[in-house]
C-alpha positions in Angstrom: 17.9 13.8 -31.9 19.7 11.4 -29.6 19.4 13.8 -26.7 15.7 14.4 -27.3 15.1 10.6 -27.4 17.0 10.2 -24.1 15.1 13.0 -22.5 11.8 11.5 -23.6 12.7 8.1 -22.1 13.8 9.8 -18.9 10.7 11.9 -18.6 8.5 8.8 -19.2 10.5 7.0 -16.5 10.0 9.8 -14.0 6.3 9.8 -14.8 5.8 6.1 -14.5 8.1 5.9 -11.4 6.1 8.5 -9.6 2.8 6.9 -10.6 4.1 3.5 -9.5 5.2 4.9 -6.1 1.9 6.8 -5.7 0.6 4.0 -3.5 2.1 5.6 -0.5 1.5 9.3 -1.5 -1.4 11.4 -0.2 -4.2 11.3 -2.8 -4.4 15.1 -3.1 -0.6 15.4 -3.3 -0.6 12.8 -6.1 -3.2 14.6 -8.2 -1.1 17.9 -8.0 2.1 16.2 -8.9 0.7 14.1 -11.7 0.0 17.3 -13.7 3.7 18.3 -13.4 5.0 14.9 -14.4 2.7 14.8 -17.3 3.5 18.3 -18.4 7.2 17.4 -18.6 6.5 14.4 -20.8 4.2 16.3 -23.1 6.7 19.1 -23.5 9.4 16.6 -24.7 6.9 14.7 -26.9 6.0 18.0 -28.5 9.7 18.7 -29.2 9.7 15.4 -31.2 6.3 16.1 -33.0 4.6 13.3 -31.1 1.1 14.2 -30.2 0.2 13.4 -26.6 -3.1 14.7 -25.3 -3.7 12.8 -22.1 -2.0 10.5 -19.6 -3.9 7.6 -21.2 -1.7 8.0 -24.3 1.3 7.0 -22.2 -0.1 4.3 -19.9 -0.9 0.8 -21.2 -4.5 -0.4 -21.3 -3.7 -2.8 -18.5 -2.2 -0.2 -16.2 -3.6 -0.3 -12.7 -2.6 2.3 -10.2 -2.6 -0.3 -7.4 -0.2 -2.7 -9.1 3.2 -1.3 -8.4 5.7 -3.2 -10.6 3.7 -4.8 -13.4 2.0 -1.5 -14.2 5.4 0.2 -14.6 6.6 -2.7 -16.8 3.4 -2.8 -18.9 3.4 1.0 -19.6 7.2 1.1 -20.1 7.7 -2.0 -22.3 4.3 -3.1 -23.7 2.8 0.2 -24.7 3.7 0.5 -28.4 1.9 3.7 -29.3 4.8 6.0 -28.6 7.3 3.6 -30.1 5.2 3.5 -33.3 5.0 7.3 -33.5 8.8 7.5 -33.2 9.1 4.9 -35.9 6.8 6.9 -38.2 8.6 10.1 -37.6 12.3 9.0 -37.4 12.6 5.5 -38.8 13.6 2.1 -37.4 17.0 2.9 -36.0 15.8 5.7 -33.7 12.8 3.7 -32.6 14.9 0.7 -31.8 17.3 3.0 -29.8 14.3 4.3 -27.9 13.3 0.7 -27.0 16.8 -0.3 -26.0 17.5 2.5 -23.5 13.9 2.2 -22.2 14.6 -1.4 -21.4 17.9 -0.7 -19.6 16.2 2.0 -17.5 13.4 -0.5 -16.7 15.8 -3.2 -15.6 17.6 -0.8 -13.3 14.4 0.4 -11.8 12.8 -3.0 -11.2 16.1 -4.3 -9.7 16.0 -1.4 -7.3 12.7 -2.7 -5.9 14.3 -6.0 -4.9 17.3 -4.2 -3.4 15.4 -1.7 -1.3 12.1 -3.5 -0.7 10.2 -0.3 -0.1 7.7 -0.4 2.7 4.4 0.7 1.3 1.8 2.3 3.6 -0.9 -0.3 2.6 -3.4 -2.4 4.4 -2.6 -6.0 5.4 -4.9 -7.5 2.7 -2.6 -6.1 0.1 0.3 -8.4 1.0 -0.7 -11.0 -1.6 -0.9 -8.4 -4.3 2.6 -7.0 -3.3 4.1 -10.5 -3.3 2.5 -11.2 -6.7 4.0 -7.9 -8.0 7.5 -8.9 -6.9 7.1 -12.2 -8.8 6.2 -10.3 -12.0 9.2 -8.1 -11.5 11.5 -11.2 -11.1 10.0 -12.8 -14.2 10.7 -9.6 -16.2 14.4 -9.6 -15.2 14.7 -13.4 -16.0 13.2 -12.8 -19.4 15.7 -9.9 -20.0 18.6 -12.1 -19.0 17.5 -14.8 -21.5 17.9 -12.4 -24.4 20.9 -12.6 -26.8 23.9 -10.5 -25.8 25.6 -9.9 -29.1 26.8 -6.3 -29.9 24.9 -5.2 -33.0 25.2 -2.0 -35.1 22.8 -0.1 -32.9 24.8 -0.6 -29.7 28.1 0.1 -31.4 26.8 3.4 -32.8 25.1 4.7 -29.6 27.1 3.1 -26.8 30.5 3.9 -25.5 33.1 1.1 -25.2 32.6 1.2 -21.4 28.9 0.9 -21.6 29.2 -2.0 -24.1 31.4 -3.9 -21.6 28.9 -3.2 -18.8 26.0 -4.3 -21.0 27.7 -7.6 -21.7 28.4 -8.1 -18.0 24.7 -7.8 -17.2 24.2 -11.2 -18.7 26.9 -12.9 -16.6 24.2 -14.3 -14.3 21.8 -15.5 -17.0 22.3 -19.2 -16.1 22.1 -18.8 -12.4 19.1 -20.2 -10.6 18.8 -17.1 -8.5 19.2 -13.6 -9.8 21.9 -11.5 -8.1 19.8 -8.4 -7.7 22.6 -6.4 -6.1 25.0 -7.0 -9.1 22.1 -6.5 -11.6 21.2 -3.2 -10.0 24.8 -1.9 -9.7 25.8 -2.8 -13.2 22.6 -1.5 -14.8 23.0 1.7 -12.7 26.5 2.3 -14.2 25.0 1.9 -17.7 22.2 4.3 -16.8 24.7 6.9 -15.5 26.7 6.7 -18.8 23.6 6.8 -21.0 21.9 9.5 -18.9 24.8 11.6 -17.4 22.3 14.3 -16.4 20.0 12.0 -14.5 20.6 13.4 -11.0 20.7 17.0 -12.3 17.4 16.5 -14.2 15.8 15.0 -11.1 17.0 18.0 -9.0 15.9 20.5 -11.6 12.4 18.9 -11.9 11.9 19.6 -8.2 12.9 23.2 -8.7 10.5 23.5 -11.8 7.7 22.0 -9.8 8.2 24.6 -7.1 8.3 27.4 -9.6 5.1 26.2 -11.3 3.4 26.2 -8.0 4.6 29.7 -7.2 3.5 31.0 -10.6 0.1 29.4 -10.3 -0.4 31.0 -6.9 0.0 34.5 -8.2 -3.3 36.2 -9.0 -3.6 38.7 -11.7 -4.0 42.3 -10.6 -2.4 44.9 -8.4 -2.6 42.9 -5.2 -0.1 40.3 -6.3 2.0 42.6 -8.5 5.1 42.3 -6.3 4.7 38.6 -5.8 4.4 37.9 -9.5 7.5 40.1 -10.1 9.5 38.3 -7.5 8.4 34.9 -8.9 9.4 35.9 -12.4 12.8 37.0 -11.2 13.3 33.7 -9.5 12.3 31.9 -12.8 14.6 34.1 -14.9 17.5 33.3 -12.6 16.8 29.6 -13.0 16.2 29.8 -16.8 19.1 32.1 -17.8 21.9 31.4 -15.3 24.5 30.0 -15.7 24.1 30.3 -19.5 24.4 34.0 -19.0 26.5 35.6 -16.2 24.0 37.8 -14.6 20.7 39.8 -14.7 20.4 43.5 -14.2 17.3 45.1 -12.7 16.0 48.6 -13.4 13.3 50.2 -11.3 10.7 52.6 -12.7 7.3 53.9 -11.7 4.2 52.7 -13.5 0.6 53.5 -12.3 2.0 54.4 -8.9 3.9 51.2 -8.5 7.6 50.5 -8.5 8.2 48.2 -11.4 11.4 46.3 -12.2 12.5 45.6 -15.8 15.0 42.8 -16.1 17.9 43.4 -18.5 19.9 40.4 -19.8 23.3 41.4 -21.2 23.7 39.5 -24.5 27.3 38.4 -24.5 26.8 35.6 -27.0 28.3 35.7 -30.4 26.9 32.5 -31.9 23.7 30.5 -32.1 20.3 32.0 -31.4 21.5 34.7 -29.1 24.2 35.7 -31.5 21.7 35.9 -34.3 19.6 38.4 -32.3 22.7 40.6 -31.8 23.3 40.5 -35.6 19.7 41.0 -36.7 18.4 43.4 -34.0 21.6 44.9 -32.6 20.5 43.2 -29.4 23.3 44.0 -27.0 20.9 43.8 -24.1 17.6 41.9 -23.9 14.9 43.7 -21.9 12.2 41.6 -20.1 9.2 43.4 -18.9 6.6 41.8 -16.6 2.9 42.6 -16.5 0.6 41.1 -13.9 -2.6 42.9 -15.0 -5.8 41.3 -16.1 -6.1 40.4 -19.8 -8.2 43.4 -20.8 -5.7 45.9 -19.3 -2.7 44.4 -21.2 -3.1 46.3 -24.4 -1.1 48.2 -27.0 0.2 50.6 -24.3 2.1 47.7 -22.8 3.9 47.1 -26.1 4.5 50.8 -26.8 6.2 51.3 -23.4 8.6 48.5 -24.1 9.0 49.7 -27.7 10.2 53.1 -26.5 12.8 51.5 -24.3 14.0 49.2 -27.1 14.5 52.2 -29.4 17.7 53.1 -27.4 20.8 52.4 -29.4 22.6 50.9 -26.4 19.9 48.3 -25.8 18.8 46.7 -29.1 15.5 45.9 -30.8 14.5 42.6 -29.1 12.6 42.1 -25.9 10.3 39.8 -24.0 6.9 40.8 -22.6 5.7 38.6 -19.8 1.9 38.5 -19.3 -0.4 36.1 -17.5 -2.9 35.0 -20.3 -3.1 34.8 -24.0 -2.5 38.2 -25.7 -5.4 40.4 -26.8 -5.9 41.3 -30.5 -4.8 44.9 -29.8 -1.6 43.7 -28.2 -0.8 41.5 -31.2 -1.5 44.4 -33.6 0.7 46.7 -31.6 3.5 44.2 -31.7 3.2 43.8 -35.4 3.4 47.6 -35.8 6.5 47.8 -33.7 8.2 45.3 -36.0 6.8 47.0 -39.2 7.7 50.6 -38.3 10.8 50.2 -36.1 12.2 46.7 -36.8 11.5 45.9 -33.1 10.6 42.3 -32.2 8.8 41.6 -29.0 8.0 38.0 -28.0 5.0 37.7 -25.8 5.4 35.1 -23.0 2.2 34.1 -21.2 2.2 31.6 -18.3 1.9 28.6 -20.5 5.0 29.6 -22.6 6.9 30.7 -19.4 6.5 27.1 -18.1 7.9 25.8 -21.4 11.0 28.1 -20.9 11.4 26.5 -17.5 11.2 23.0 -18.9 13.6 23.9 -21.7 16.1 24.8 -19.0 15.4 21.5 -17.1 15.7 19.2 -20.1 18.0 21.0 -22.6 20.0 23.3 -20.4 18.6 26.4 -22.2 15.3 27.9 -23.3 16.7 29.2 -26.6 15.0 26.6 -28.8 11.6 27.5 -27.4 12.2 31.2 -28.0 13.6 30.6 -31.5 10.5 28.6 -32.3 8.3 31.6 -31.2 10.4 33.9 -33.3 9.9 31.7 -36.4 6.2 31.5 -35.7 6.0 35.3 -35.6 7.9 35.6 -38.9 5.7 33.0 -40.6 2.5 34.6 -39.4 3.7 38.2 -40.1 
C-alpha cells in the first residue's frame, strides 16, 4: 500500500510538473505528451480503486495553464478530491501520509524554481505574471516553514531516522527574513530521494514507456506492418520482462506465407505469480504469440494454433496472445474451450492491456500483478 501511495504521488507530480512547464513546449507536442502523463496517473489510481475519468479530476478548479507555480500548488495541495477518495478507501492514516509526502515533493519542486529560475519562452507582457507567480511560490514556502515541526506517529512510522532529521532541519530557517532557497532545495531533495528512491529510474523509464507507446500506436493492423508490430512487441517484451527474467527465446515459423516469431519466456521462478503458474499449469516456458491482423481475422484459429503448441509437455499450459483490439466473441469462446477441454489458459493482451503491462514495469518493476488480475477475471467470469 505504501508503495502504491508513493507512486500515485509521484505520478501526480510528473503530470503537474509537465503541465506546469508546458508554457515553453510546442502546443502539439504538449497535447501528445499530456495523454501519456495522464495515462500513468490513471493506471496508478486504478490500482488503488480511485476512479479517474479525466484530467479535470486531478486539476483544481482554479488551475490555469498559463500560471506556472500557483497552478501546480493549487492542484497539488488544494485539490481535495483525490485525498478524500483515499480517505474513503483506506482511512485517515494513509490519507494523511498521502498529504505529507505530497507536500514535501511540492516544497522541493517550488524551491527548484527559485534555484534555477527557468527562462520561459514567453512574450514580454508576461513578465508581470511570472513575477507574481514567484511571489506566490515564495508565500507557499513561507507558510510551510511556519508549520509545527514535532515528530508525530505518522512520521515515525513511515520515515527513516535519517529522513526525520532532515525533515526537522528544513525548519532551521523558519525565523529568517529571507528564505535560503539553496538549503531548502538541497535538504528537501535529500528527503525526496529517501522517500522516493526510484525517482530517477521512474523518470527514465517513463521516457522509455512514452517511446514504446508511440511505436505501438504507429503500427497499423494488417500484413503491411506485420514485421514492424512484431519488432515493437519484442522491444516491449524485453523492457517488461528483463531483468525480472534472464532472457527471451525466439522461435520462427511460417504462417500465411510470413515468417512469424513466437516469443518463449523460460519460467525459472518458484514463488509468487510465476511460481503458481508453474504449479497450476506446469508452465516451464511461457509462450507469447503476436497477431497483427484486423479484428475480424483474429478468431478461434488463432487460439487453436497456440493451444496446439501449449499441449507440449516441455512447454506448459499457459500462454499470452497479443492482439491489437478487443477480442471477438469467437476468440473468447475458443479460449474457454481450451481451458475446459485441455486445462490450457491463454490470456488475451490487446493494445490497451499491453500498455498496462508497460506501466506495471515502470511503476512496480513487474507486470505480474496486472497479469494476475486478468487471470482472476477469467476465473470469475468462467
